[in-house]
Each structure stands twice: as structure tokens, then as C-alpha cells.
C-alpha positions as CSV (number, residue, x, y, z in Angstrom):
1,M,0.0,0.0,0.0
2,S,1.2,3.5,-0.8
3,A,0.0,7.0,0.0
4,A,-1.5,7.0,-3.5
5,D,-3.4,3.8,-2.7
6,A,-4.6,5.1,0.6
7,L,-5.6,8.6,-0.7
8,P,-6.0,8.5,-4.5
9,Q,-7.7,11.9,-4.3
10,F,-6.1,14.6,-2.3
11,H,-6.0,18.4,-1.8
12,H,-2.3,18.6,-0.8
13,R,0.7,16.5,-1.7
14,E,4.4,16.7,-0.9
15,Q,7.0,14.3,-2.1
16,H,10.7,14.1,-1.3
17,S,13.4,11.7,-2.5
18,I,17.1,11.0,-2.2
19,S,19.4,8.7,-4.1
20,V,20.6,5.8,-2.0
21,D,23.4,3.4,-2.8
22,A,21.9,0.4,-1.0
23,P,19.4,-2.3,-1.7
24,A,15.7,-1.4,-1.4
25,E,15.2,-3.5,1.8
26,R,18.1,-1.9,3.6
27,A,17.1,1.6,2.5
28,L,13.5,1.2,3.7
29,A,14.6,-0.4,7.0
30,A,17.0,2.5,7.6
31,A,14.2,5.0,7.0
32,R,11.8,3.1,9.4
33,E,14.5,2.7,12.0
34,T,16.0,6.3,11.9
35,P,16.0,7.4,15.5
36,L,15.0,10.9,16.5
37,D,18.5,11.2,18.0
38,D,19.7,11.4,14.4
39,L,17.2,14.2,13.7
40,P,17.8,17.0,16.2
41,V,15.8,19.6,14.2
42,V,12.9,17.2,13.9
43,R,13.0,16.4,17.6
44,A,12.9,20.1,18.3
45,L,9.9,20.6,15.9
46,F,8.1,17.8,17.7
47,R,8.6,19.5,21.0
48,L,7.5,22.9,19.7
49,R,4.3,21.2,18.4
50,G,3.6,19.7,21.8
51,L,3.8,16.1,20.6
52,R,4.4,13.4,23.1
53,A,6.8,11.4,21.0
54,A,9.5,9.5,22.7
55,P,12.7,11.6,22.3
56,H,14.9,8.7,21.3
57,G,12.8,6.3,19.3
58,P,12.5,6.0,15.6
59,L,10.6,8.8,13.8
60,W,8.4,6.1,12.1
61,E,7.4,4.8,15.6
62,A,7.0,8.3,17.0
63,M,4.4,9.1,14.3
64,G,2.6,5.9,15.2
65,A,2.6,7.0,18.9
66,E,0.9,10.2,17.8
67,G,-2.0,8.6,16.1
68,F,-0.8,7.4,12.7
69,Q,-1.7,3.8,12.0
70,L,0.0,1.3,9.7
71,D,-1.7,0.7,6.4
72,G,0.6,-1.9,4.9
73,E,4.3,-2.1,5.9
74,D,5.4,1.3,4.6
75,T,2.4,3.5,4.8
76,L,1.0,5.4,7.8
77,V,-2.5,6.9,7.8
78,A,-4.3,9.2,10.2
79,V,-7.4,11.3,10.7
80,G,-7.1,14.5,12.6
81,K,-7.1,18.3,12.8
82,P,-3.4,19.2,12.4
83,W,-4.2,22.9,12.7
84,W,-5.0,22.2,16.4
85,F,-2.2,22.3,18.9
86,R,-1.9,18.6,19.4
87,G,-3.3,17.6,16.0
88,G,-6.8,16.5,17.1
89,M,-5.9,13.0,16.1
90,R,-8.8,10.5,16.0
91,V,-8.8,6.8,15.8
92,V,-11.0,5.5,13.0
93,R,-11.8,1.9,12.1
94,D,-12.2,2.4,8.3
95,F,-9.8,5.1,7.0
96,A,-11.0,4.8,3.4
97,A,-14.7,5.3,4.3
98,F,-14.2,8.1,6.8
99,D,-15.9,11.3,5.6
100,E,-17.0,13.2,8.7
101,P,-16.7,17.0,8.0
102,G,-14.0,19.1,9.6
103,Y,-11.1,16.6,9.4
104,A,-7.9,15.9,7.4
105,K,-7.2,12.4,6.2
106,M,-3.4,12.0,5.9
107,A,-1.2,9.3,4.4
108,V,2.6,9.1,4.5
109,D,4.6,6.4,2.8
110,L,8.1,5.2,2.2
111,R,9.1,3.5,-1.0
112,Y,12.2,2.7,-2.9
113,D,12.0,3.6,-6.6
114,D,14.8,3.3,-9.1
115,G,17.7,3.8,-6.6
116,K,15.9,6.5,-4.6
117,L,14.3,6.4,-1.2
118,V,11.0,8.3,-1.5
119,T,8.5,9.7,1.0
120,E,5.1,11.0,-0.1
121,T,2.5,12.8,2.0
122,R,-1.1,13.3,0.9
123,V,-3.8,15.2,2.6
124,L,-7.6,15.1,1.9
125,L,-9.8,17.5,3.7
126,T,-13.4,16.4,4.4
127,S,-15.1,19.8,4.2
128,A,-14.7,23.4,3.0
129,E,-14.2,24.4,6.7
130,A,-11.3,21.9,7.0
131,R,-9.8,23.1,3.7
132,R,-9.8,26.7,5.0
133,A,-8.2,25.7,8.3
134,F,-5.6,23.5,6.7
135,R,-4.7,26.1,4.1
136,A,-3.8,28.6,6.8
137,Y,-1.9,25.9,8.8
138,W,-0.1,24.7,5.7
139,L,1.2,28.2,4.9
140,L,2.8,28.3,8.4
141,I,4.3,24.8,8.5
142,R,4.9,23.6,5.0
143,A,8.6,24.6,5.0
144,F,9.1,22.8,8.3
145,S,7.3,19.7,6.9
146,G,9.7,19.6,4.0
147,L,12.7,20.1,6.4
148,T,11.5,17.2,8.5
149,R,11.2,14.9,5.5
150,R,14.5,15.9,3.9
151,S,16.4,15.5,7.2
152,W,14.8,12.1,7.7
153,L,15.8,11.0,4.2
154,R,19.4,12.2,4.6
155,A,19.7,10.4,7.9
156,A,18.2,7.2,6.4
157,K,20.7,7.4,3.5
158,R,23.6,7.6,5.9
159,R,22.3,4.6,7.8
160,A,21.6,2.5,4.7
161,E,25.0,3.2,3.1
162,A,27.0,2.7,6.3
């Protein structure tokens, strides 16, 4: 499963990649296992956001601790209100069918494609109100979101190629 499979339609999308000189399995494992200790800027951003993530665990697990759920081995999905201080995360049984107004459906994946480690994030907003709230939020945090993903990919590359 990929972010594209989880959210074929979306309002916002961000994709980042980095060339990695390692087999796909090693590159993907390195990304899933990259600890927050290797990502000091990301750890600081988590703290600023008020997230309760373990300060030394892998980023992938920290996202899970904050409400993202596995949808396949390399895709995380969540429903929430990221424009709220703690993200307004909500557990849902059927991510694909969820359509309650006022929320963001989010999917983040990892994949290895043609020698590159790739992460894609897709966001679908469930109402006009959610689209307005997310648009304002996205203007503020988009640069930090990209910084997080680029830092993560660079750290995963170092781990995979070591």
C-alpha cells in the first residue's frame, strides 16, 4: 500500500526523495529505524508542536505513537485536525470510508524507486471548513514539513549506506 493507494484523491501532496546506494530492503529499513536522536531539528519541531513522541525512538514509531496507523508495511494513515495544537488525532476503524466533515485524512509512505528512497505525504480535507483551516496551517508549517522529510531521508541514506 502507498499514500497514492490510501488517498487516490487529495488536496495537498508533498514528495521528497534521495538517491541511496543500497538495496531497497536496507534503505527502507533504515528509514523506518532512523531514530529521533539522528534528527535533532525534527525532535525540536516535535517538542514545539507539543507532541508526546519518545525523544529517542525512531521517527516512524513516533508518528505511530501520535496517532498514525500502519496501512501496509510502509504507509501510515491518520485522521485529525493538524491545525489544532496537538493535532486533534482521531482513531477510525475504516480510514477509506471516513468522511466526517472538519477533518484531514493524511497518508505518509516510504518507498524505494529506481535507486531512490521516496516519501510522499497526501492530505484530503473532508469539508470546506477543513480546507480553509488546513490552508492557513499549511502556509505556516509547509517549510518545516519539508525540512522534516529531507532531514529524515538524509539520515536514512547515511544509515543505509553505512
